[in-house]
C-alpha positions as CSV (number, residue, x, y, z in Angstrom):
1,M,0.0,0.0,0.0
2,N,3.0,2.4,-0.4
3,W,1.0,4.0,-3.3
4,L,-1.8,5.1,-0.9
5,V,-0.7,8.4,0.5
6,P,1.1,9.6,-2.6
7,N,-2.2,9.1,-4.5
8,T,-4.3,10.8,-1.9
9,I,-5.9,13.9,-3.5
10,Y,-8.0,15.1,-0.6
11,V,-7.9,15.1,3.2
12,T,-10.3,17.1,5.3
13,L,-11.5,17.2,8.9
14,G,-14.5,15.0,9.8
15,G,-16.6,14.5,12.9
16,S,-17.1,17.1,15.7
17,Q,-14.2,19.3,14.6
18,A,-15.6,19.6,11.1
19,Y,-19.0,20.6,12.5
20,G,-17.4,23.1,14.9
21,L,-18.8,21.0,17.8
22,N,-15.5,19.9,19.3
23,N,-14.3,20.5,22.8
24,E,-11.0,20.4,24.6
25,L,-11.1,16.6,24.8
26,S,-12.2,15.9,21.2
27,D,-10.0,13.6,19.1
28,V,-9.1,14.1,15.5
29,D,-11.0,12.4,12.6
30,V,-9.9,13.0,9.0
31,K,-11.3,11.6,5.8
32,G,-10.1,11.7,2.3
33,I,-10.1,10.5,-1.3
34,V,-7.5,8.3,-3.1
35,V,-7.1,7.8,-6.9
36,P,-5.6,4.3,-7.0
37,P,-3.1,3.4,-9.7
38,K,-4.6,1.7,-12.7
39,E,-3.1,-1.7,-11.9
40,V,-4.9,-1.5,-8.5
41,E,-8.2,-0.1,-9.8
42,N,-8.4,-2.8,-12.4
43,D,-7.2,-5.7,-10.3
44,L,-9.9,-8.4,-10.4
45,F,-9.2,-10.0,-7.0
46,H,-7.8,-7.2,-4.9
47,R,-10.0,-4.2,-5.5
48,F,-9.4,-1.2,-3.3
49,E,-12.3,0.6,-1.7
50,Q,-11.0,2.2,1.4
51,A,-8.3,2.2,4.0
52,E,-8.6,2.9,7.7
53,N,-6.0,4.5,10.0
54,S,-3.1,4.9,7.7
55,P,0.1,5.3,9.9
56,V,1.8,7.3,7.2
57,L,-1.1,9.8,7.0
58,E,-1.2,10.0,10.8
59,A,2.5,10.8,10.9
60,D,2.1,13.5,8.2
61,L,-0.8,15.1,10.2
62,A,0.6,14.6,13.7
63,H,0.5,18.3,14.3
64,L,-3.3,18.1,14.4
65,K,-3.4,15.8,17.4
66,N,-5.0,17.1,20.6
67,P,-2.5,16.8,23.5
68,K,-5.4,16.0,25.8
69,N,-6.7,13.3,23.5
70,P,-4.1,12.1,21.0
71,K,-6.5,9.6,19.3
72,F,-6.3,10.0,15.5
73,E,-8.6,8.2,13.1
74,S,-8.5,8.3,9.3
75,S,-10.6,6.9,6.5
76,L,-9.4,7.1,2.9
77,Y,-11.9,6.2,0.1
78,S,-11.2,5.3,-3.5
79,L,-12.5,8.0,-5.9
80,K,-15.0,5.4,-7.2
81,K,-16.4,4.4,-3.8
82,F,-16.5,8.0,-2.7
83,M,-18.5,9.1,-5.7
84,L,-20.9,6.2,-5.4
85,L,-21.6,7.0,-1.8
86,A,-22.0,10.7,-2.5
87,A,-24.4,10.0,-5.3
88,N,-26.6,8.3,-2.8
89,V,-26.4,11.3,-0.4
90,N,-24.7,9.2,2.3
91,P,-24.5,11.7,5.3
92,N,-21.0,10.7,6.3
93,I,-19.7,11.2,2.7
94,I,-21.6,14.0,1.1
95,E,-20.6,16.5,3.8
96,L,-16.9,16.1,2.8
97,L,-17.5,18.1,-0.3
98,W,-18.8,21.1,1.9
99,T,-16.3,21.2,4.7
100,D,-14.6,24.5,5.5
101,P,-11.6,25.1,3.2
102,A,-9.6,25.9,6.3
103,D,-10.1,22.3,7.2
104,H,-8.5,20.9,4.0
105,F,-5.1,19.4,4.6
106,V,-4.5,17.8,1.2
107,F,-6.1,19.3,-1.9
108,K,-4.7,18.2,-5.2
109,S,-6.0,18.1,-8.8
110,P,-8.6,16.9,-9.8
111,M,-10.3,18.0,-6.5
112,D,-11.0,21.4,-7.9
113,E,-13.2,20.0,-10.6
114,L,-14.9,17.6,-8.2
115,M,-15.7,20.6,-5.9
116,E,-17.0,22.6,-8.9
117,N,-19.5,19.8,-9.6
118,R,-20.5,18.9,-6.1
119,D,-24.1,20.0,-6.7
120,L,-24.4,17.0,-9.0
121,F,-24.6,14.8,-5.9
122,L,-27.6,16.4,-4.3
123,S,-31.0,14.7,-4.6
124,S,-34.1,14.3,-2.6
125,K,-32.7,11.0,-1.3
126,A,-31.3,13.2,1.5
127,K,-34.8,12.9,3.1
128,F,-34.3,9.2,3.6
129,T,-30.5,9.0,4.3
130,F,-30.4,11.8,6.8
131,S,-33.6,10.9,8.6
132,G,-32.6,7.3,8.5
133,Y,-29.3,8.0,10.3
134,A,-31.2,10.3,12.7
135,F,-33.8,7.5,13.5
136,A,-30.9,5.2,14.2
137,Q,-29.8,7.7,16.8
138,A,-33.3,7.9,18.2
139,A,-33.4,4.1,18.5
140,K,-30.2,4.2,20.6
141,I,-31.6,7.0,22.8
142,E,-34.7,4.9,23.5
143,R,-32.7,1.8,24.2
144,H,-30.2,3.5,26.5
145,R,-33.1,5.4,28.3
146,K,-34.8,2.0,29.1
147,W,-31.5,0.8,30.5
148,I,-31.0,3.9,32.7
149,V,-34.6,3.6,34.0
150,K,-34.4,-0.1,34.6
151,G,-31.0,0.1,36.3
152,E,-29.5,-3.4,36.7
153,M,-31.0,-5.9,34.3
154,T,-31.4,-9.6,34.9
155,E,-31.2,-12.2,32.2
156,P,-34.7,-12.9,30.9
157,K,-36.2,-16.4,31.4
158,R,-38.5,-18.1,29.0
159,E,-41.0,-18.8,31.7
160,D,-41.4,-15.1,32.3
161,F,-43.0,-15.0,28.9
162,G,-45.3,-18.0,29.4
163,L,-43.0,-20.2,27.4
164,P,-41.6,-23.7,28.0
165,A,-38.0,-24.0,29.2
166,E,-36.9,-25.2,25.8
167,R,-38.2,-23.8,22.6
168,P,-40.1,-26.6,20.7
169,A,-38.5,-27.9,17.6
170,Q,-41.4,-26.8,15.5
171,M,-41.1,-23.2,16.8
172,M,-37.4,-23.2,16.0
173,E,-38.4,-24.1,12.4
174,V,-40.9,-21.3,12.3
175,F,-38.3,-18.8,13.6
176,G,-35.8,-20.2,11.1
177,L,-38.2,-19.3,8.4
178,I,-38.8,-15.8,9.8
179,K,-35.0,-15.3,10.0
180,S,-34.5,-16.4,6.4
181,E,-37.3,-14.0,5.4
182,V,-35.7,-11.1,7.3
183,E,-32.3,-12.0,5.7
184,R,-34.0,-11.8,2.3
185,W,-34.8,-8.2,3.1
186,N,-31.1,-7.8,4.1
187,F,-30.2,-9.0,0.6
188,S,-27.5,-11.4,2.0
189,Q,-28.4,-13.7,-0.8
190,Y,-26.8,-11.4,-3.4
191,P,-23.1,-10.9,-4.0
192,L,-23.1,-7.3,-2.9
193,N,-20.6,-5.5,-0.7
194,N,-21.9,-3.6,2.4
195,M,-22.0,-0.3,0.6
196,E,-24.1,-1.6,-2.3
197,R,-26.4,-3.5,0.1
198,D,-27.0,-0.3,2.2
199,E,-27.7,1.8,-0.9
200,L,-30.2,-0.8,-2.3
201,K,-32.0,-0.9,1.1
202,R,-32.4,2.9,1.0
203,E,-33.7,2.7,-2.6
204,I,-36.4,0.3,-1.5
205,W,-37.2,2.3,1.7
206,E,-37.9,5.3,-0.6
207,L,-40.2,3.1,-2.8
208,V,-42.1,1.8,0.2
209,Y,-42.5,5.4,1.5
210,N,-43.7,6.7,-1.9
211,V,-46.4,3.9,-2.1
212,S,-47.5,3.6,1.5
213,Q,-46.2,6.6,3.4
214,V,-44.7,4.1,5.8
215,D,-41.3,5.5,6.8
216,V,-39.0,2.4,6.9
217,N,-35.4,3.4,7.8
218,E,-32.1,2.3,9.3
219,G,-33.4,2.5,12.8
220,N,-36.6,0.4,12.5
221,W,-36.6,-1.9,9.4
222,P,-35.7,-5.2,11.1
223,K,-38.5,-4.8,13.6
224,V,-41.1,-3.6,11.1
225,Y,-40.3,-6.3,8.6
226,E,-40.2,-9.2,11.2
227,A,-43.6,-8.1,12.4
228,G,-44.9,-8.1,8.9
229,V,-43.5,-11.5,8.2
230,I,-45.3,-13.0,11.2
231,E,-48.6,-11.4,10.2
232,R,-48.2,-12.7,6.7
233,L,-47.4,-16.3,7.9
234,A,-50.4,-16.2,10.1
235,K,-52.7,-15.4,7.1
236,E,-51.0,-17.7,4.6
237,Y,-51.0,-20.8,6.9
238,D,-54.3,-19.9,8.7
239,L,-52.5,-20.2,12.0
240,K,-54.7,-20.5,15.1
241,K,-54.8,-17.5,17.4
242,E,-53.0,-19.4,20.2
243,V,-50.1,-20.2,17.8
244,V,-49.8,-16.6,16.8
245,E,-49.7,-15.6,20.5
246,V,-46.9,-18.1,21.2
247,L,-45.0,-16.7,18.2
248,Q,-45.4,-13.2,19.6
249,R,-44.2,-14.3,23.0
250,E,-41.2,-16.0,21.5
251,R,-40.5,-12.8,19.6
252,L,-40.7,-10.7,22.7
253,Y,-38.4,-13.1,24.6
254,K,-35.9,-13.0,21.7
255,K,-36.0,-9.2,21.7
256,E,-35.5,-9.1,25.5
257,M,-32.5,-11.5,25.3
258,E,-30.9,-9.4,22.6
259,M,-31.6,-6.3,24.7
260,Y,-30.0,-7.9,27.7
261,K,-26.8,-8.8,25.8
262,S,-26.6,-5.3,24.4
263,W,-27.0,-3.9,27.9
264,L,-24.1,-6.0,29.1
265,T,-21.9,-4.7,26.3
266,W,-23.0,-1.1,27.1
267,K,-22.5,-1.4,30.8
268,T,-18.9,-2.7,30.5
269,G,-17.8,-0.4,27.7
270,R,-19.3,3.0,28.4
271,N,-17.3,6.2,29.0
272,P,-17.6,7.1,32.7
273,A,-18.1,10.9,32.1
274,R,-20.7,10.3,29.4
275,H,-22.5,7.8,31.6
276,E,-22.7,10.3,34.4
277,L,-24.3,12.8,32.1
278,E,-26.6,10.1,30.7
279,V,-27.9,9.2,34.1
280,K,-28.3,12.9,35.1
281,S,-30.2,13.7,31.9
282,G,-32.1,10.4,31.7
283,Y,-31.0,9.8,28.2
284,D,-28.0,9.7,25.9
285,T,-27.4,13.4,25.1
286,K,-24.6,12.7,22.6
287,H,-26.9,10.6,20.4
288,A,-29.5,13.4,20.7
289,S,-27.0,16.0,19.4
290,H,-26.3,13.8,16.4
291,L,-30.1,13.5,15.8
292,V,-30.6,17.3,15.9
293,R,-27.7,17.9,13.5
294,L,-28.7,15.2,11.0
295,M,-32.3,16.2,10.8
296,R,-31.5,19.9,10.3
297,M,-28.8,19.1,7.7
298,G,-31.3,16.9,5.8
299,L,-33.9,19.7,5.8
300,E,-31.3,22.3,4.7
301,I,-30.4,20.1,1.7
302,L,-34.0,19.7,0.6
303,T,-34.9,23.4,1.0
304,D,-31.6,25.3,0.4
305,H,-29.7,22.8,-1.8
306,N,-26.8,23.2,0.5
307,V,-24.8,21.0,2.9
308,V,-24.1,23.1,6.0
309,V,-21.2,21.4,7.7
310,K,-19.8,24.0,10.1
311,R,-22.9,24.5,12.2
312,P,-24.3,28.0,12.7
313,D,-26.5,26.4,15.5
314,R,-23.3,25.2,17.3
315,E,-24.3,26.6,20.7
316,E,-27.7,25.0,20.6
317,I,-26.4,21.6,19.5
318,L,-23.7,21.7,22.2
319,S,-26.4,22.6,24.7
320,V,-28.3,19.4,23.7
321,K,-25.1,17.4,24.0
322,N,-24.5,18.8,27.5
323,G,-28.1,17.9,28.6
324,G,-29.8,21.3,27.9
325,W,-32.8,19.6,26.4
326,S,-35.1,17.2,28.2
327,Y,-35.8,13.7,26.7
328,E,-39.3,14.9,25.9
329,Q,-38.0,17.9,24.0
330,V,-35.7,15.8,21.9
331,M,-38.5,13.4,20.9
332,E,-40.9,16.3,20.2
333,F,-38.2,17.9,18.0
334,A,-37.7,14.6,16.1
335,K,-41.5,14.3,15.5
336,D,-41.8,18.0,14.3
337,M,-38.8,17.7,12.1
338,Q,-40.1,14.5,10.4
339,V,-43.2,16.5,9.5
340,K,-41.0,19.2,8.0
341,L,-38.9,16.7,6.1
342,D,-42.0,15.1,4.7
343,A,-43.3,18.4,3.5
344,A,-39.9,19.5,2.1
345,Y,-39.5,16.2,0.2
346,K,-42.8,16.8,-1.6
347,S,-42.0,20.4,-2.5
348,T,-38.2,20.2,-3.2
349,T,-36.9,21.0,-6.7
350,L,-34.0,18.6,-6.2
351,P,-34.2,15.5,-8.5
352,K,-35.2,12.2,-7.1
353,N,-31.9,10.7,-8.2
354,V,-28.6,12.2,-9.4
355,N,-27.9,12.3,-13.2
356,Y,-26.1,9.0,-13.4
357,E,-24.7,9.7,-16.8
358,K,-23.2,13.0,-15.7
359,V,-21.7,11.6,-12.5
360,N,-20.3,8.6,-14.4
361,A,-18.8,10.9,-17.0
362,L,-17.3,13.0,-14.3
363,Y,-15.7,10.0,-12.6
364,H,-14.0,8.9,-15.8
365,R,-12.9,12.4,-16.6
366,L,-11.3,12.8,-13.1
367,Y,-9.7,9.4,-13.1
368,E,-8.3,9.5,-16.5
369,G,-7.2,13.1,-16.1
370,Y,-5.3,12.2,-12.9
371,H,-3.4,9.4,-14.6
372,S,-2.6,11.4,-17.7
373,K,-0.4,13.8,-15.8
């Protein structure tokens, strides 16, 4: 990988420092774009997509490290992967084209042309990608809040749900079927990488919303789909009411067991200072600050056709992060913003999808231009 850093054309700040939401203990997170050599780009078996935590890049940018928190993280994406993710308005990627120029540490040709064409990557998909990421934060807030309220959790027992000590073999077969159905929705049966799979899901979530107005997103799709599968099985096989009730109890037990295991991981791995604030506020305030930022950025893209990275609402978001809003305020904000996002999605003049021909032509022009130097 000695070609990696020399072929890096762009490196910019990411995370809290890019948003202007950092504090004295914030670490450094940088992201960038690489144009791989042709022999790497065209390799059939060793395709390059991204590299994490390059030691060479860390050494080159060592002056950025915070003495109080020297943690340094980096992600470098191939030009192809970056443009594919940006074309789908991925929140963690699209923002890199709008960071403050003062936060650019590497900026080589052909980045100037990519920046000049950054509006090509904006589409109304922002409604689904940004709200989807925000709902994932909301799900974490809800989950952590339950853990705070409950205090110490005990491992759930099957008998607490009116179930026999051992799951009957027939029930295991049924849940095996349900799991396989849910995996179909996860598209594990197709030879896709994680990036392609995530983007396909978002395409389908948008189709579901357009037809039914049901907002399926990153935070709720497994639960929504699993419930739908059980309902469909009950109708297709004319299951008795008692059987469906047992299925639901098995599902509740399974969810509680998953919750218990997640709680154990959370309990042993949490940051002490963050936990103290979480207990004091009654919810995870850091996830809430992410939720506020994501929903506002999504709305700004739909209404203003602009990605506002350095946050003008910095003080308010930091107040949320420090517990300035109640849990109820955060949830009410999310509810109100979803209404605004729905309305903005219907009225925006942004296209439903990017112009794939133009983006594709831009990619080839940038790639070939770089290697013709």
